[in-house]
C-alpha positions as CSV (number, residue, x, y, z in Angstrom):
1,M,0.2,0.1,-0.3
2,A,1.4,3.5,-1.2
3,G,0.9,6.7,-0.3
4,L,0.1,8.6,3.1
5,Q,-3.0,8.1,5.4
6,I,-3.9,11.1,7.3
7,H,-6.1,10.0,10.7
8,R,-7.5,12.9,12.4
9,E,-8.0,12.3,16.4
10,E,-10.0,14.9,18.4
11,S,-9.7,15.4,22.3
12,A,-10.2,18.2,24.6
13,G,-10.1,21.2,22.3
14,S,-6.6,19.6,20.0
15,V,-6.6,17.6,16.9
16,T,-3.9,15.2,16.5
17,L,-3.2,14.3,12.8
18,R,-1.7,10.7,13.0
19,L,0.5,10.0,10.0
20,E,0.4,6.2,8.2
21,G,2.6,5.1,5.2
22,T,5.0,7.5,3.1
23,L,5.7,11.1,3.7
24,D,7.7,12.5,0.8
25,G,7.1,16.1,-1.0
26,K,3.7,15.5,-2.6
27,T,1.9,13.7,0.5
28,A,3.6,16.7,2.6
29,E,1.3,18.8,0.6
30,E,-2.0,17.1,2.0
31,V,-0.9,17.4,5.3
32,R,-0.1,21.1,4.8
33,T,-3.6,21.6,3.4
34,S,-5.1,19.3,6.5
35,L,-3.2,22.0,8.7
36,S,-4.3,24.8,6.7
37,A,-8.2,23.5,7.5
38,L,-7.2,23.5,11.6
39,T,-6.5,27.4,11.9
40,G,-7.1,28.4,15.5
41,R,-6.9,24.9,16.7
42,E,-4.2,23.2,18.9
43,V,-2.8,20.6,16.4
44,V,-0.4,17.5,17.1
45,L,1.2,15.9,14.2
46,D,2.3,12.2,15.2
47,F,5.0,10.7,13.0
48,T,5.3,7.5,14.9
49,H,3.4,5.3,12.5
50,L,5.0,6.6,9.0
51,R,6.9,3.7,7.3
52,E,9.0,6.1,5.1
53,F,9.9,9.7,6.0
54,K,11.4,11.6,3.2
55,D,13.9,14.8,3.7
56,S,11.8,16.4,1.2
57,A,8.8,16.6,3.0
58,V,10.8,18.4,5.7
59,G,10.9,21.5,3.4
60,V,7.6,21.2,2.4
61,L,6.1,20.7,5.9
62,T,8.0,23.9,7.4
63,R,6.1,26.0,5.1
64,G,3.1,25.7,7.3
65,L,4.6,25.4,10.5
66,V,6.7,28.2,11.0
67,E,3.6,30.5,11.3
68,R,2.1,28.5,13.6
69,P,2.5,26.3,16.8
70,V,2.3,22.9,16.2
71,Q,3.5,20.0,18.6
72,L,5.6,17.5,16.4
73,R,5.5,13.6,17.9
74,G,7.6,10.3,17.1
75,L,10.4,11.9,15.1
76,A,13.7,10.6,14.6
77,T,16.8,12.3,16.0
78,H,17.3,13.2,12.2
79,H,14.3,14.6,11.2
80,E,14.2,16.4,14.8
81,R,17.4,18.0,13.2
82,M,16.0,18.6,9.8
83,F,13.3,20.8,11.3
84,R,15.3,22.6,13.6
85,Y,17.6,23.4,10.5
86,F,14.5,25.0,8.8
87,G,13.8,27.1,11.9
88,V,10.9,24.7,13.5
89,G,11.4,23.9,17.3
90,T,10.6,20.3,18.1
91,G,10.0,20.6,21.5
92,T,12.6,18.1,22.5
93,S,16.0,19.3,22.6
94,T,17.6,22.6,24.3
95,R,20.4,22.3,21.9
96,P,20.5,24.5,18.9
97,A,20.9,22.9,15.5
98,Y,23.4,24.3,14.3
99,Y,26.8,25.0,16.0
100,T,30.1,27.0,15.4
101,P,33.8,26.0,15.4
102,E,34.0,28.2,18.7
103,D,31.6,25.6,20.5
104,I,33.9,22.4,20.1
105,F,37.0,24.2,20.7
106,Q,35.7,25.7,23.8
107,A,33.9,22.2,25.2
């Protein structure tokens, strides 16, 4: 089964979009469309059940995530870092995404 399935779960004023399948640049557009329909709501994006998560999807998703707070759940370390590179905090790491040579030499 190819593609992406977006399962919407509502509870106590928040909406969780649980993503299942393959997330790539094209299917990330579907997620952005779903997010745009949820303006004014607290939203959680759950990546836990993805089979495949292409890096190209991060660039597409961040265009919609910079303007509004969305909680990200179930990300691998690599994808947490990718979101931080695009300026989207994942809430799981206090270390900045970028480092300078000074950081390395002073450690």
